[in-house]
C-alpha positions in Angstrom: 0.0 0.0 0.0 1.4 3.4 -1.0 2.0 5.9 1.9 0.3 9.2 1.4 1.8 12.4 2.8 -0.3 13.6 5.8 -0.7 17.1 4.2 -2.0 15.3 1.1 -4.6 13.6 3.3 -5.7 17.0 4.6 -5.8 18.3 1.0 -8.1 15.4 0.2 -10.3 16.1 3.2 -10.7 19.7 2.2 -11.5 18.8 -1.5 -14.4 16.7 -0.1 -16.4 19.9 0.5 -18.2 22.4 -1.8 -15.9 25.1 -3.3 -16.9 27.9 -1.0 -16.4 25.7 2.1 -13.0 24.6 0.7 -11.9 28.2 0.7 -13.0 28.7 4.4 -11.2 25.4 5.4 -8.0 26.5 3.6 -8.1 29.8 5.5 -8.5 28.0 8.9 -5.7 25.6 7.9 -3.4 28.5 6.9 -4.1 30.3 10.2 -3.3 27.2 12.2 -0.1 26.5 10.3 1.1 30.1 10.7 0.4 30.1 14.4 2.0 26.7 15.0 4.8 26.4 12.4 6.5 23.5 14.2 3.3 21.4 14.5 2.9 18.3 12.5 -0.3 18.2 10.3 -2.1 14.8 10.5 -5.5 13.3 10.1 -6.9 12.1 13.5 -10.5 11.0 14.1 -10.9 11.4 10.3 -10.4 15.2 10.6 -7.3 17.5 10.2 -5.3 17.8 13.4 -2.0 19.5 14.5 0.4 18.0 17.0 3.5 19.4 18.5 4.5 17.6 21.7 0.8 16.6 22.2 -2.3 17.4 20.2 -2.9 21.1 19.7 -6.1 21.5 17.7 -8.4 19.8 15.3 -10.8 21.4 12.7 -13.6 20.0 10.7 -16.2 21.1 8.2 -19.9 20.6 8.7 -23.1 21.5 6.9 -23.4 25.0 8.4 -20.1 25.7 10.2 -16.5 24.9 10.8 -15.7 23.3 14.1 -12.5 23.8 16.1 -11.5 21.5 18.9 -10.7 21.1 21.8 -12.4 23.7 23.9 -10.3 26.7 25.2 -9.5 26.5 28.9 -7.1 28.2 31.2 -7.1 31.7 29.7 -10.0 33.8 31.0 -9.8 36.6 28.3 -9.6 34.1 25.5 -12.5 32.0 27.0 -14.6 35.2 27.0 -13.5 36.0 23.4 -14.6 32.6 22.1 -17.8 32.4 24.2 -20.1 33.4 21.3 -18.8 30.5 19.2 -18.8 27.9 22.0 -21.1 24.9 21.6 -22.6 22.9 24.5 -19.3 21.1 25.2 -17.2 24.2 24.6 -16.1 23.2 21.1 -16.1 26.1 18.8 -18.5 26.5 15.8 -17.8 29.2 13.2 -20.9 29.6 11.1 -20.5 29.9 7.3 -22.9 32.9 7.2 -20.5 35.0 9.3 -17.0 36.3 8.6 -14.3 33.7 9.7 -12.6 35.1 12.9 -9.0 34.3 11.7 -7.4 36.5 14.3 -9.2 34.7 17.0 -8.3 31.3 15.6 -4.6 32.5 15.6 -4.9 33.5 19.2 -6.4 30.2 20.1 -3.7 28.2 18.4 -0.9 30.3 19.8 -2.3 29.7 23.3 -2.5 26.0 22.6 1.1 26.0 21.5 2.1 27.8 24.7 0.1 25.3 26.9 1.8 22.4 25.0 5.3 23.9 25.4 4.7 24.4 29.1 3.5 20.9 29.6 6.5 19.5 27.7 8.9 21.6 29.8 7.4 20.3 33.0 7.9 16.7 32.0 11.6 17.3 31.5 
């Protein structure tokens, strides 16, 4: 069986959506990659995910929104900033009929990278 590059798997995932949604997913992907340049891009739970020392974030396309996982915890100002997008379990939902909050996504990912780095340093 031929090995497929992980980024090619994410490309294929994105191509599985209608063109307008593909554009939104590519923007989310670019924001994540810019905010976490050392992270490895993989497919986990059948959706795009990013791992550094541990898992940082996942994103997924749905019928009416883009989801970003896991929930934001441990930073009160950021928790407040994401509150309007938080679903019942705290996972974020960015509706297609609203502008994509790329600056907020960048803040979230940078925070997740900081948390991940702190955890890794504590283990050493």
